[in-house]
C-alpha positions in Angstrom: 0.1 0.2 0.2 1.3 3.5 -0.9 0.5 6.3 1.3 -1.3 9.3 -0.6 -3.4 12.2 0.0 -7.0 12.5 -0.9 -8.2 12.4 -4.3 -10.6 15.5 -5.0 -13.8 13.3 -4.7 -12.7 12.2 -1.3 -12.7 15.9 0.2 -15.9 16.8 2.0 -16.9 20.4 2.8 -16.9 20.7 6.7 -14.7 17.9 7.6 -12.1 18.8 10.1 -8.9 17.0 10.0 -6.5 16.7 12.8 -2.8 16.3 11.7 -0.4 14.3 14.0 2.3 14.3 15.3 2.7 17.9 16.0 6.2 19.5 15.4 8.2 21.2 18.3 10.4 24.2 16.6 13.8 24.8 18.0 16.1 27.6 17.7 18.1 25.8 15.2 15.2 25.6 12.9 14.2 29.3 13.2 17.8 30.4 12.5 18.3 27.9 9.6 14.9 28.9 8.1 15.5 32.7 8.8 19.0 32.7 7.1 18.1 30.5 4.2 15.3 32.8 3.4 17.4 35.9 3.6 15.3 37.3 6.4 17.5 39.6 8.5 15.0 40.6 11.1 16.6 41.0 14.5 13.3 39.6 16.3 14.5 36.2 15.0 18.3 36.4 15.3 19.4 38.8 17.6 18.8 37.6 21.4 20.2 40.2 23.3 18.0 42.8 20.9 14.8 41.1 21.0 15.1 40.9 24.8 14.5 44.4 25.1 11.4 44.4 23.0 8.0 43.8 24.1 8.2 39.8 23.7 11.4 39.8 25.8 12.5 37.1 23.6 13.1 36.1 19.8 10.3 34.8 17.9 9.9 32.0 15.5 9.9 33.2 11.9 6.1 33.4 11.0 6.8 31.8 7.6 8.1 28.9 9.2 5.2 28.5 11.2 3.0 29.0 8.3 5.2 26.5 6.2 5.7 23.8 8.9 1.6 24.2 9.5 1.0 23.2 5.8 3.6 20.7 6.0 1.8 18.9 8.8 -1.2 18.4 6.4 0.8 16.9 3.4 0.7 13.2 4.5 -3.1 13.0 5.4 -4.4 15.4 2.8 -2.1 16.2 -0.4 0.7 13.6 -0.6 0.8 12.8 -4.2 -2.5 14.2 -4.9 -2.2 17.9 -5.1 -1.2 19.6 -8.6 -0.4 22.8 -7.2 -1.3 25.3 -4.5 -3.2 27.9 -6.2 -3.2 31.0 -3.3 -3.2 31.7 0.2 -5.6 34.1 1.7 -6.7 35.4 5.3 -3.1 34.5 6.9 -3.2 35.7 10.4 -0.8 35.0 13.4 -2.8 35.8 16.5 -0.3 34.9 18.8 3.8 34.4 18.7 5.5 31.2 18.6 8.9 31.1 20.6 11.8 28.6 20.5 10.6 25.1 22.0 7.0 25.7 21.3 5.1 22.6 19.6 2.7 23.2 16.6 -0.2 21.2 16.0 -2.4 21.5 13.0 -5.7 21.1 11.9 -7.3 21.5 8.4 -10.9 22.4 7.6 -12.4 21.7 4.1 -14.2 25.0 3.2 -15.1 24.4 -0.1 -14.8 22.4 -3.2 -15.5 22.6 -7.0 -14.5 20.8 -10.5 -12.3 22.8 -12.5 -13.9 24.6 -15.6 -10.8 24.1 -17.5 -9.2 20.7 -16.1 -11.5 17.9 -16.3 -9.3 15.5 -14.4 -8.9 18.0 -11.7 -10.7 20.0 -9.0 -10.3 22.8 -6.7 -10.5 22.5 -3.0 -10.2 25.3 -0.5 -8.8 24.5 3.0 -8.6 26.3 6.3 -5.6 25.5 8.1 -5.2 26.4 11.9 -2.1 26.0 14.1 -2.2 25.7 17.9 0.7 25.8 20.2 1.2 22.9 23.0 -1.1 25.3 25.2 -3.9 25.3 22.8 -3.5 28.9 21.6 -4.1 29.5 18.1 -0.9 30.7 16.6 -1.7 30.7 13.0 -4.6 30.5 10.5 -4.4 30.6 6.6 -6.9 29.7 3.8 -5.4 27.8 0.9 -6.8 27.0 -2.6 -5.5 23.7 -3.9 -5.9 22.1 -7.3 -6.0 18.5 -6.6 -6.1 15.5 -8.8 -9.4 13.5 -9.4 -9.3 9.6 -8.9 -7.7 8.0 -11.9 -10.2 6.3 -14.1 
């Protein structure tokens, strides 16, 4: 048996998928991601400077949080069945993530429709919600995906 994501036909509006396991994000993850993406923001890299700011410590790069949140969903929803990400909207980070926090994700299927131009594919709109180890929402994003239909 080969692990795969869901075919377009298998998505149902309103279904909530809880992704496991979570991912504890470390200082090394944050520094590597931040430097790889050329983000020189001191809030991610400079501990002494960040200590004097309102959070009192460095923050996890929010793009790392978003990328990890989407990544948590791949094995369950889109492994080998996604054609493309069409876009992200309504991205929000209501609370910060810190070094050592664990990110847990869940995804809600908001909508789906058949593609008008690609008969073997459909568009699925997903809402990803990330929570830290205390259950606080740290990220939310709505994502449109182009998904394969079940092979004939």
